[in-house]
C-alpha positions as CSV (number, residue, x, y, z in Angstrom):
1,M,73.3,18.0,-35.1
2,S,71.6,15.0,-36.7
3,G,67.8,14.9,-37.5
4,G,67.3,12.3,-34.7
5,R,68.8,14.6,-32.1
6,R,66.6,17.6,-33.2
7,W,63.5,15.4,-32.7
8,I,64.7,14.5,-29.1
9,L,64.8,18.2,-28.3
10,V,61.7,19.2,-30.1
11,V,59.3,16.5,-28.4
12,P,60.1,17.8,-24.7
13,I,59.8,21.4,-25.9
14,A,56.4,20.6,-27.4
15,V,55.1,18.8,-24.2
16,L,56.1,21.7,-22.2
17,V,54.5,24.2,-24.3
18,T,51.3,22.2,-24.2
19,A,51.5,21.9,-20.5
20,L,51.9,25.7,-20.1
21,L,49.0,26.4,-22.5
22,A,46.9,24.1,-20.5
23,G,47.7,25.8,-17.1
24,V,46.8,29.2,-18.9
25,V,43.6,28.0,-20.0
26,T,42.7,26.5,-16.4
27,W,43.7,29.8,-14.9
28,A,41.8,31.7,-17.1
29,Q,38.7,29.6,-16.9
30,A,39.0,29.9,-13.0
31,G,39.3,33.5,-13.1
32,S,36.2,33.9,-15.4
33,I,34.1,31.6,-12.9
34,Q,35.2,33.9,-10.0
35,R,34.3,37.0,-11.9
36,D,30.9,35.6,-12.9
37,L,30.0,34.5,-9.3
38,A,31.0,37.9,-8.0
39,A,29.0,39.7,-10.5
40,D,25.9,37.3,-9.7
41,A,26.5,37.8,-6.0
42,H,26.7,41.6,-6.1
43,A,23.7,41.7,-8.3
44,A,21.7,39.6,-5.8
45,L,22.8,41.7,-3.0
46,A,21.9,44.8,-4.8
47,Q,18.4,43.4,-5.5
48,A,17.9,42.6,-1.9
49,G,18.9,46.2,-1.0
50,L,22.2,44.8,0.8
51,D,24.9,46.7,-1.0
52,N,26.8,48.0,2.0
53,G,29.7,45.3,2.0
54,T,31.9,43.3,-0.4
55,V,32.2,39.7,-1.7
56,A,35.3,38.1,-2.6
57,F,35.6,34.6,-4.2
58,D,38.3,32.0,-3.9
59,G,37.1,29.4,-6.6
60,R,33.5,28.9,-5.8
61,D,33.8,29.9,-2.1
62,A,32.7,33.3,-1.0
63,T,33.8,35.5,1.9
64,L,31.6,38.5,2.8
65,S,32.9,41.4,4.8
66,G,31.9,45.1,5.6
67,F,28.1,44.4,6.1
68,P,26.4,45.9,9.1
69,P,25.9,43.4,11.7
70,D,22.0,43.5,11.2
71,Q,22.4,42.8,7.5
72,A,25.3,40.4,7.6
73,L,23.5,37.1,7.9
74,K,20.7,38.2,5.4
75,A,23.5,39.0,2.9
76,L,25.1,35.5,3.8
77,E,21.9,33.9,2.9
78,V,21.5,35.8,-0.3
79,V,25.0,34.8,-1.5
80,Q,24.6,31.0,-0.4
81,N,21.6,31.1,-2.7
82,V,23.4,32.2,-5.8
83,D,23.7,29.5,-8.6
84,G,27.3,28.0,-8.6
85,V,28.4,29.2,-5.1
86,R,29.8,26.2,-2.9
87,A,30.2,27.8,0.3
88,A,30.1,31.2,1.9
89,Q,31.3,32.7,5.1
90,L,31.3,36.1,7.0
91,Q,33.9,38.3,8.4
92,G,32.8,40.6,11.2
93,D,30.0,40.9,13.7
94,V,26.5,39.5,13.2
95,V,23.0,39.8,14.7
96,P,21.1,36.5,14.7
97,V,17.8,36.2,12.8
98,A,15.1,33.8,12.6
99,P,14.3,32.0,9.3
100,G,11.7,33.9,7.2
101,T,12.6,37.2,8.5
102,S,14.2,40.1,6.9
103,T,15.4,41.9,10.1
104,P,17.0,41.0,13.2
105,P,14.8,40.7,16.3
106,P,14.2,44.0,18.1
107,T,16.4,44.8,21.0
108,S,14.7,44.5,24.3
109,S,13.7,47.8,26.0
110,P,15.2,48.6,29.3
111,A,13.4,47.0,32.3
112,P,11.1,49.4,34.2
113,T,12.6,51.0,37.3
114,T,11.4,49.2,40.5
115,T,11.9,49.8,44.2
116,E,13.1,46.2,44.8
117,P,16.8,45.5,44.3
118,P,17.4,42.4,41.9
119,T,17.3,39.1,43.6
120,T,19.9,37.4,41.3
121,S,23.2,37.1,43.1
122,A,25.1,34.9,40.6
123,T,26.0,35.5,37.0
124,A,25.3,32.8,34.2
125,P,28.1,30.3,33.7
126,P,30.2,30.6,30.5
127,P,29.5,28.4,27.5
128,P,31.3,25.0,27.5
129,T,34.5,25.0,25.4
130,D,35.1,21.3,25.2
131,K,33.4,18.9,23.0
132,A,31.8,16.9,25.7
133,G,30.3,20.0,27.3
134,V,29.1,21.4,23.9
135,Q,27.4,18.0,23.1
136,A,25.8,17.9,26.4
137,E,24.5,21.5,25.9
138,I,23.1,20.5,22.4
139,D,21.4,17.3,24.0
140,R,19.7,19.5,26.7
141,M,18.5,22.1,24.4
142,L,17.0,19.5,22.0
143,A,15.4,17.7,24.8
144,E,13.8,20.8,26.1
145,A,12.7,22.1,22.7
146,P,13.1,19.6,19.7
147,I,13.4,20.6,16.2
148,T,10.0,19.4,14.9
149,F,8.7,19.2,11.3
150,E,5.4,19.1,9.8
151,P,4.2,15.4,8.9
152,D,5.7,14.2,5.8
153,T,7.6,17.3,4.9
154,A,10.9,19.0,5.4
155,R,9.0,22.2,6.6
156,L,9.9,23.1,10.2
157,T,6.9,23.9,12.7
158,P,7.2,27.3,14.2
159,E,8.5,25.9,17.4
160,G,11.0,23.7,15.4
161,E,12.4,26.9,13.9
162,Q,12.8,28.7,17.0
163,A,14.5,25.7,18.6
164,A,16.9,25.4,15.6
165,V,17.8,29.1,15.7
166,A,18.5,28.9,19.3
167,V,20.9,26.0,19.0
168,A,22.4,27.9,16.1
169,V,23.2,31.1,18.3
170,A,24.7,28.8,21.1
171,L,26.9,26.8,18.7
172,A,28.1,30.0,17.1
173,K,29.8,30.8,20.5
174,S,31.7,27.4,20.5
175,P,35.3,27.1,19.5
176,D,36.0,27.8,15.8
177,T,37.6,24.4,15.4
178,F,34.5,22.3,16.3
179,R,32.5,20.8,13.3
180,Y,29.0,19.6,13.5
181,R,26.8,16.8,11.8
182,V,23.1,17.1,11.4
183,T,21.3,13.9,10.9
184,G,17.8,13.7,9.7
185,H,15.3,11.0,10.6
186,A,11.8,10.1,9.2
187,A,8.8,8.3,10.8
188,R,7.9,4.8,9.5
189,G,4.9,4.9,7.2
190,T,3.5,3.4,4.0
191,G,5.9,5.2,1.9
192,S,9.2,3.8,0.3
193,A,12.5,3.4,2.0
194,S,13.9,5.6,-0.8
195,G,11.3,8.4,0.0
196,A,12.1,8.3,3.6
197,L,15.8,8.6,3.0
198,K,15.2,11.7,0.8
199,L,12.8,13.2,3.4
200,S,15.3,12.7,6.3
201,R,18.0,14.3,4.1
202,D,15.9,17.2,3.2
203,R,15.1,17.8,6.9
204,A,18.9,17.6,7.8
205,R,19.7,20.1,5.1
206,A,16.9,22.5,6.2
207,V,18.3,22.6,9.7
208,M,21.9,23.0,8.3
209,R,20.7,26.1,6.6
210,I,19.4,27.6,9.7
211,L,22.7,27.0,11.5
212,T,24.7,28.5,8.7
213,T,22.6,31.6,8.5
214,N,22.8,32.2,12.2
215,G,26.5,32.2,12.9
216,L,28.2,29.0,11.8
217,T,30.1,29.0,8.6
218,A,29.3,26.5,5.9
219,K,32.4,24.5,6.2
220,R,31.9,23.7,10.0
221,V,28.5,21.9,9.2
222,T,27.7,18.6,7.4
223,Y,24.4,16.8,7.0
224,R,23.0,13.4,6.3
225,G,19.7,11.4,6.3
226,L,19.1,8.0,7.7
227,G,15.6,7.7,6.5
228,D,13.3,5.5,8.9
229,T,16.1,3.2,9.8
230,R,16.4,4.6,13.6
231,P,13.0,5.0,15.1
232,A,13.1,6.8,18.5
233,G,9.7,5.8,19.9
234,G,7.1,6.5,17.1
235,G,5.1,9.5,15.9
236,E,6.6,13.0,16.5
237,E,9.8,11.7,18.0
238,D,10.7,10.0,14.7
239,R,10.4,13.2,12.9
240,R,13.7,14.8,14.3
241,V,17.3,15.7,13.7
242,E,20.3,15.0,15.8
243,I,23.2,17.4,15.9
244,T,26.5,15.9,16.8
245,V,30.0,17.5,17.6
246,V,32.6,15.7,15.2
């Protein structure tokens, strides 16, 4: 075989070996990232006293399983806050919790026995399963109890937190294929347009975190901010978020 022909064979082999080595390096790096994230997640859970379940990673996405229902949402929040985690989801039953609390709301005690029979003759209707019905329910809930914020901050008022948790619990019962977009708005003021845009985005993100810690997976919720470009009537009505089925 001539020297020219040997070079023709050597070059493709060298390219193939280089590609294989690059693939091995990429695979090793991905495995290292997953191991590091898993170690950090388990350490954070142990520090929070939530070591009764497991966390598995696919790249930077975490899946939690095996946690008791009254600890699952708190465990999800802990893992979501680990640096490097892109998204997290739960497998298993959960008990909704309000933001800022470490334990689920207490179960209601049995109603006292009375001599009068119950007056209700009909059961509550089932939750809607179509997009139009779910959107109408969201709009009704937000009209009755808006998600409100402290002026010039992304900090929800106590009433706003309660309203956001109520919506989250309702949306957790909707079909798994439904996705939601949280849109934040800011009131017009003396601040800059860029400041209003950042504030509206921070508000939307704050509500998104409540939704994803009360039953919705992170991949089902997106958020955006529109600043002060769409006022709704002035004052408190402009400090708002909208939740849309997409």
